[in-house]
N, C-alpha and C positions, 0 to 999 in steps of 0.2 A: 504494500500499499505506499503510495507516495505521500511523504509528510511536508512536501513543498508546494503551496499556494502560487501558481502563476497566474500572471495578466498578461494576454497575448499584445496588450497595447503598448508595449515596450518597443519605442521606435527610435532610430538614430536621428539625430539632429546635426546641424554644423558643429555642435559644440560636443557631439558624440552622445553616450548613453549615460544617464545618471540612475544609479538604482540606491533603494532602500530597502536594506533587508534587517526586518525588526523580528527579535526572538526573545523569548520568556525563558529563563533557563531555571530549572529546578534548583531551589535555594542549596542542596546539598553538593550540587554540581557546579556552582558557579564559579568557584576558583580554577578547577580543572579547565572547565569551558574557556573562560577567559584566557588562560595560559596557551590554550590549543589555538585558540581565534589570534592571539598575538603572533604566535609562531606562523599561522596561516597566511597573515598580512604579508610576510615576506614572499610567500610563493604567488600570492595574487598580486602583488606589485610587480614582480618578473615576469608574469604571464604576458605574452605577446597581445598587445592592444590594451593593457591597463594603464589608465593615465593618472589614477590615485586610489587608494582605499584607506579608510579611517573606521576604527572601532571607538564607538561611543557609548557610555555609561548612563543610563536615566538617574538623574540626581534624587529622585523621589523613589526611586525603584531600583536598586542595585542588580536585580536579576533580570532587568529589561536592558538588554543590549541592541545597539543600531549599529549595521555596518553600511556605510556609505561609500559606493564605489562608482567610479567614473571610468568609462570605456571608450574606444574610439569608435566602435560601432556595436550594433546589436550583435552582429555575426560574431566578433571578437567575445563577448559575453556569453553567447551560446556555444562557443567552443570550450572556453574554460569551464563554464556550467557542465557541460558533457563530461569533460576530464574529472572533475570533482565527483560526478555520478559514478563514473566507470572505477573509480578508486574506492567508492565506498563512502566517501566523507559525509554525503547527505545523511545516511543512515546512523553513523555514527554522531553526528550533531542531533538527529531526532531523539536519539536515546536519552539526551541531556534536557530536552524541553520540557517545560512545566505545561505550556499549551500546545494545542494541536497543530504544530508545524512552524514553518518558516515563511513569512511573507515578503515576497518581491515586489517592488511597485518601481516601475520606471516613471522618472520625473523629468520634467523640463524646468530648467532654471529660468526664473523671471527677474529680470532687471528693472529695478525702479530706480527712478532718479532721486538724488539726494531730498528727503522731506517730502517725497511723493509717495502717494498710496494709490 
């Protein structure tokens, strides 16, 4: 059973693809998961087409982690995602989660003029 919720609306733009990957980790697994994800950031950043990858922790809920990734294109991200799936990394991550999976969201950056809304 897949533990990854996908949105097929992830599209490439001139800036590439931005992804927000939101996970809620089991309290007893948070330290190990954070260490594993920190190590994974090195692999993510080295993967062809990755422009950046950052791991953030929710200040109000330390078990809620957000991974922000920026890719050259959706195709680059999909190749990376397939590589992770083939290695079994998605299943290993899923075993540490407190809620039913990982939520991927493709986003477009909105640029707003200073003091503009």
